[in-house]
Structures are given as C-alpha cells and as structure tokens.
C-alpha distance (Angstrom), angle and dihedral (degrees) to the residues before:
residue distance angle dihedral
M1 . . .
R2 3.75 . .
D3 3.74 124.9 .
G4 3.79 113.1 -94.8
I5 3.77 149.3 86.2
Y6 3.80 118.9 -49.5
Q7 3.79 133.6 -169.5
I8 3.79 118.8 -144.4
T9 3.73 125.3 -160.1
Y10 3.80 114.5 -168.9
A11 3.81 136.9 179.0
G12 3.79 133.4 -166.4
V13 3.74 136.7 158.9
A14 3.83 92.6 -78.0
Y15 3.77 104.0 45.3
S16 3.79 148.0 -36.0
A17 3.83 123.9 -114.6
L18 3.79 149.1 164.2
G19 3.77 126.9 -117.4
V20 3.79 139.0 167.0
F21 3.75 137.0 -137.0
V22 3.79 137.9 -179.2
M23 3.78 120.7 -136.1
R24 3.84 120.6 -155.8
N25 3.82 128.3 164.4
G26 3.78 93.7 -19.7
A27 3.84 95.2 -47.5
F28 3.82 126.9 104.5
A29 3.75 135.3 -163.6
G30 3.79 128.8 178.5
M31 3.74 151.2 140.5
G32 3.82 138.7 -124.7
P33 3.83 130.6 -148.3
T34 3.81 94.1 -94.4
G35 3.81 91.5 57.1
A36 3.79 92.4 -99.5
R37 3.79 111.6 156.0
Y38 3.83 120.1 -143.7
H39 3.82 127.9 -164.3
G40 3.74 140.1 155.2
T41 3.78 142.2 95.8
I42 3.81 138.1 -61.0
G43 3.76 119.5 -161.7
F44 3.80 136.1 172.6
V45 3.81 118.0 -107.8
P46 3.79 105.1 -158.4
Q47 3.84 95.1 -169.1
R48 3.81 88.6 61.2
N49 3.82 98.2 29.7
L50 3.80 87.6 -131.8
Y51 3.78 139.5 107.4
A52 3.84 117.8 -112.2
M53 3.76 117.4 -147.2
N54 3.80 121.0 -160.4
G55 3.80 121.1 174.7
T56 3.75 149.3 110.3
A57 3.77 138.4 -99.3
T58 3.84 117.2 -147.0
F59 3.78 118.7 -162.1
K60 3.82 130.5 -166.9
P61 3.88 117.3 -116.1
N62 3.79 118.3 -69.1
T63 3.78 94.4 10.1
P64 3.84 121.0 150.7
T65 3.79 112.8 -129.1
V66 3.79 126.3 -146.3
T67 3.78 88.9 -105.3
G68 3.83 92.4 59.1
F69 3.82 96.6 -104.8
V70 3.82 115.3 128.6
T71 3.83 115.0 -146.7
G72 3.79 121.7 -122.6
D73 3.80 132.1 -111.1
T74 3.80 95.1 -68.6
D75 3.81 134.2 46.6
S76 3.81 110.3 -67.3
T77 3.80 124.5 -151.5
F78 3.80 122.2 -161.1
P79 3.86 131.5 -175.8
I80 3.80 118.0 -113.3
T81 3.80 122.8 -165.6
A82 3.80 134.7 169.0
E83 3.77 145.4 153.8
L84 3.82 115.4 -134.6
S85 3.77 140.8 169.5
S86 3.83 118.9 -119.8
P87 3.79 111.1 -67.6
D88 3.78 94.9 -139.2
P89 2.92 93.8 166.7
A90 3.87 98.2 -23.8
T91 3.78 143.7 -14.8
R92 3.81 138.8 172.9
C93 3.80 128.3 -135.4
S94 3.82 143.1 155.4
I95 3.79 115.7 -108.4
D96 3.76 121.4 -153.4
F97 3.78 102.4 -132.4
A98 3.84 110.9 -174.9
G99 3.83 90.3 -34.7
R100 3.80 96.6 -44.0
A101 3.79 128.0 102.6
V102 3.81 118.8 -118.6
D103 3.80 122.5 -173.7
V104 3.82 110.1 -129.6
A105 3.82 135.5 -176.3
V106 3.79 116.0 -160.3
E107 3.80 120.2 -162.0
Y108 3.83 128.2 -176.1
V109 3.82 106.4 -130.0
G110 3.79 101.6 179.6
P111 3.81 147.9 -69.1
I112 3.76 124.8 -48.3
P113 3.84 107.2 -96.2
G114 3.75 118.3 -110.8
C-alpha cells in the first residue's frame, strides 16, 4: 500500500461509521467517530499477494463499539487484524476486531500533504 490518507467505512451489528487513517512507511494511525484511536502496521505478504494488517483499536471509557460491545470504565484496547488487497483506489475486507468480524471498505483518498 502506498503512503497516504485513507477513508475507512465499517459496519457491524451495532452501527456503521466512517473513519480515517494515515499510512506511512508501513505504519498506520487513525481515528473513528467515537474517538477510537487506531494504530499498527500493514505489510505485503508476497506468498499470498495480499497485505496483512496488525494493529490495535483503543476506545475511551463507556464507548459502544461497532460489534455491540460497550467498553468498561477505563480505556479499552483491542487487537485488529486483516488481510486485504491493495486499495488502489478501493478494496473491501473483513477485519477481525477482538474476535468478531467487521466488514470494512478502505479507500485511498490522496497523498500526505507536505
């Protein structure tokens, strides 16, 4: 995946939403509408001709997640993993979010300014 700004659209049993992340040198960081913070890595796996995403999502206390789970009284961090084709300009995949599948669309928006 190329460095740049990406829009993510995701849907679970509780709600659908939009988020954004920035990708640079194989690392990503982003945010969703509930204030959730995402970060991790995305690397190409040549044997599978796919990109592997490994990261975490950290939510503020008492925040409903897209899977319907509501976080506890402190910040909660969950693993997120996926395999996806190159979003050039867009792709869809299923992300494993704390053991639950979440349908995600990833779209390249443009380069990082500057």
